[in-house]
OpenMM code with the backbone's topology and positions (N, CA, C; nanometers):
from openmm import Vec3, app, unit

residues = "MET LEU HIS ARG LEU ARG ASN ASP LEU ASN VAL VAL ALA LEU GLY LEU SER LEU LEU LYS ARG GLN LEU GLU ARG ASP ALA SER ALA GLU THR ARG ASP MET LEU ARG ARG ILE GLU LEU ALA ALA GLN ARG CYS ALA LYS ALA VAL ALA ALA THR GLU PRO ARG".split()
positions = [
    Vec3(20.3017, 18.3314, 21.8574),
    Vec3(20.2720, 18.4548, 21.9284),
    Vec3(20.1300, 18.4508, 21.9861),
    Vec3(20.0320, 18.4105, 21.9053),
    Vec3(19.8942, 18.4036, 21.9542),
    Vec3(19.8791, 18.2982, 22.0624),
    Vec3(19.9540, 18.1903, 22.0499),
    Vec3(19.9472, 18.0843, 22.1505),
    Vec3(19.9910, 18.1385, 22.2868),
    Vec3(20.0987, 18.2149, 22.2885),
    Vec3(20.1486, 18.2728, 22.4136),
    Vec3(20.0501, 18.3745, 22.4697),
    Vec3(19.9902, 18.4542, 22.3825),
    Vec3(19.8906, 18.5515, 22.4262),
    Vec3(19.7684, 18.4813, 22.4852),
    Vec3(19.7254, 18.3735, 22.4218),
    Vec3(19.6121, 18.2969, 22.4741),
    Vec3(19.6453, 18.2392, 22.6114),
    Vec3(19.7666, 18.1889, 22.6285),
    Vec3(19.8093, 18.1374, 22.7585),
    Vec3(19.8100, 18.2486, 22.8637),
    Vec3(19.8584, 18.3655, 22.8270),
    Vec3(19.8591, 18.4797, 22.9191),
    Vec3(19.7171, 18.5188, 22.9587),
    Vec3(19.6262, 18.5165, 22.8637),
    Vec3(19.4863, 18.5492, 22.8942),
    Vec3(19.4255, 18.4459, 22.9886),
    Vec3(19.4629, 18.3203, 22.9735),
    Vec3(19.4161, 18.2166, 23.0654),
    Vec3(19.4661, 18.2422, 23.2073),
    Vec3(19.5909, 18.2856, 23.2197),
    Vec3(19.6467, 18.3183, 23.3513),
    Vec3(19.5711, 18.4366, 23.4120),
    Vec3(19.5429, 18.5377, 23.3316),
    Vec3(19.4679, 18.6541, 23.3789),
    Vec3(19.3287, 18.6116, 23.4248),
    Vec3(19.2612, 18.5301, 23.3471),
    Vec3(19.1264, 18.4851, 23.3818),
    Vec3(19.1267, 18.4048, 23.5115),
    Vec3(19.2233, 18.3176, 23.5271),
    Vec3(19.2335, 18.2385, 23.6494),
    Vec3(19.2616, 18.3285, 23.7698),
    Vec3(19.3531, 18.4213, 23.7539),
    Vec3(19.3849, 18.5149, 23.8618),
    Vec3(19.2640, 18.5982, 23.9015),
    Vec3(19.1884, 18.6444, 23.8026),
    Vec3(19.0676, 18.7210, 23.8317),
    Vec3(18.9645, 18.6374, 23.9057),
    Vec3(18.9508, 18.5132, 23.8654),
    Vec3(18.8564, 18.4245, 23.9309),
    Vec3(18.8927, 18.4038, 24.0783),
    Vec3(19.0196, 18.3805, 24.1042),
    Vec3(19.0646, 18.3620, 24.2424),
    Vec3(19.0477, 18.4899, 24.3232),
    Vec3(19.0843, 18.6019, 24.2654),
    Vec3(19.0710, 18.7307, 24.3335),
    Vec3(18.9249, 18.7614, 24.3634),
    Vec3(18.8397, 18.7357, 24.2667),
    Vec3(18.6970, 18.7611, 24.2851),
    Vec3(18.6418, 18.6763, 24.3994),
    Vec3(18.6812, 18.5508, 24.4027),
    Vec3(18.6347, 18.4616, 24.5092),
    Vec3(18.6792, 18.5124, 24.6470),
    Vec3(18.8018, 18.5617, 24.6559),
    Vec3(18.8540, 18.6098, 24.7836),
    Vec3(18.7880, 18.7405, 24.8272),
    Vec3(18.7563, 18.8259, 24.7320),
    Vec3(18.7070, 18.9592, 24.7656),
    Vec3(18.5554, 18.9719, 24.7645),
    Vec3(18.4864, 18.8750, 24.7082),
    Vec3(18.3442, 18.8894, 24.6831),
    Vec3(18.2642, 18.9272, 24.8075),
    Vec3(18.2930, 18.8668, 24.9189),
    Vec3(18.2150, 18.8951, 25.0398),
    Vec3(18.2471, 19.0306, 25.1002),
    Vec3(18.3743, 19.0676, 25.1013),
    Vec3(18.4163, 19.1860, 25.1754),
    Vec3(18.4424, 19.3089, 25.0884),
    Vec3(18.4409, 19.2934, 24.9582),
    Vec3(18.4763, 19.4043, 24.8692),
    Vec3(18.3619, 19.5042, 24.8581),
    Vec3(18.3993, 19.6265, 24.8339),
    Vec3(18.2994, 19.7313, 24.8125),
    Vec3(18.2324, 19.7112, 24.6773),
    Vec3(18.1215, 19.7763, 24.6595),
    Vec3(18.0508, 19.7679, 24.5312),
    Vec3(18.1402, 19.8184, 24.4185),
    Vec3(18.2181, 19.9200, 24.4458),
    Vec3(18.3096, 19.9747, 24.3447),
    Vec3(18.4141, 19.8711, 24.3037),
    Vec3(18.4684, 19.7983, 24.4001),
    Vec3(18.5676, 19.6953, 24.3700),
    Vec3(18.5048, 19.5811, 24.2915),
    Vec3(18.3858, 19.5382, 24.3314),
    Vec3(18.3170, 19.4311, 24.2579),
    Vec3(18.2872, 19.4743, 24.1147),
    Vec3(18.2472, 19.5989, 24.0968),
    Vec3(18.2205, 19.6502, 23.9624),
    Vec3(18.3482, 19.6516, 23.8780),
    Vec3(18.4587, 19.6922, 23.9388),
    Vec3(18.5857, 19.6958, 23.8655),
    Vec3(18.6291, 19.5546, 23.8263),
    Vec3(18.6136, 19.4581, 23.9162),
    Vec3(18.6462, 19.3192, 23.8818),
    Vec3(18.5602, 19.2700, 23.7660),
    Vec3(18.4317, 19.3039, 23.7676),
    Vec3(18.3421, 19.2639, 23.6587),
    Vec3(18.3879, 19.3256, 23.5272),
    Vec3(18.4282, 19.4519, 23.5311),
    Vec3(18.4740, 19.5198, 23.4088),
    Vec3(18.6042, 19.4589, 23.3571),
    Vec3(18.6925, 19.4217, 23.4481),
    Vec3(18.8183, 19.3571, 23.4075),
    Vec3(18.7897, 19.2213, 23.3455),
    Vec3(18.6972, 19.1455, 23.4054),
    Vec3(18.6590, 19.0152, 23.3496),
    Vec3(18.6033, 19.0302, 23.2084),
    Vec3(18.5174, 19.1287, 23.1876),
    Vec3(18.4600, 19.1508, 23.0551),
    Vec3(18.5672, 19.1890, 22.9542),
    Vec3(18.6622, 19.2727, 22.9960),
    Vec3(18.7714, 19.3112, 22.9067),
    Vec3(18.8562, 19.1896, 22.8698),
    Vec3(18.8845, 19.1038, 22.9667),
    Vec3(18.9630, 18.9833, 22.9387),
    Vec3(18.8874, 18.8912, 22.8435),
    Vec3(18.7565, 18.8808, 22.8605),
    Vec3(18.6757, 18.7984, 22.7706),
    Vec3(18.6785, 18.8540, 22.6285),
    Vec3(18.6701, 18.9857, 22.6149),
    Vec3(18.6772, 19.0465, 22.4808),
    Vec3(18.8130, 19.0208, 22.4163),
    Vec3(18.9187, 19.0285, 22.4961),
    Vec3(19.0530, 19.0007, 22.4433),
    Vec3(19.0639, 18.8553, 22.3983),
    Vec3(19.0100, 18.7642, 22.4782),
    Vec3(19.0143, 18.6218, 22.4420),
    Vec3(18.9377, 18.5965, 22.3128),
    Vec3(18.8236, 18.6608, 22.2968),
    Vec3(18.7459, 18.6448, 22.1728),
    Vec3(18.8221, 18.7004, 22.0533),
    Vec3(18.8902, 18.8124, 22.0723),
    Vec3(18.9673, 18.8719, 21.9627),
    Vec3(19.0818, 18.7795, 21.9218),
    Vec3(19.1488, 18.7203, 22.0189),
    Vec3(19.2576, 18.6274, 21.9889),
    Vec3(19.2026, 18.5046, 21.9162),
    Vec3(19.0909, 18.4526, 21.9654),
    Vec3(19.0315, 18.3338, 21.9029),
    Vec3(18.9895, 18.3633, 21.7585),
    Vec3(18.9433, 18.4834, 21.7325),
    Vec3(18.8988, 18.5192, 21.5984),
    Vec3(19.0131, 18.5296, 21.4993),
    Vec3(19.1358, 18.5539, 21.5485),
    Vec3(19.2500, 18.5689, 21.4579),
    Vec3(19.3248, 18.4380, 21.4367),
    Vec3(19.2911, 18.3348, 21.5137),
    Vec3(19.3608, 18.2069, 21.4984),
    Vec3(19.3093, 18.1318, 21.3770),
    Vec3(19.4001, 18.0704, 21.3045),
    Vec3(19.3558, 17.9899, 21.1892),
    Vec3(19.2783, 17.8686, 21.2358),
    Vec3(19.1811, 17.8315, 21.1578),
    Vec3(19.0967, 17.7155, 21.1940),
    Vec3(19.1341, 17.5955, 21.1135),
] * unit.nanometer
topology = app.Topology()
chain = topology.addChain("A")
for resn in residues:
    res = topology.addResidue(resn, chain)
    for name in ("N", "CA", "C"):
        topology.addAtom(name, app.Element.getBySymbol(name[0]), res)
């Protein structure tokens, strides 16, 4: 289950990276701020998943 969630988070991170690259020049400050907030949320989720995985 955690493996699939980690894979999903990787897809989200990649999608955000591509979207950010496409919108960075033309996006409004509000859109750039929202992308930054989404990236931070995805990073927090990835850290939470990593913390629950057995080592």
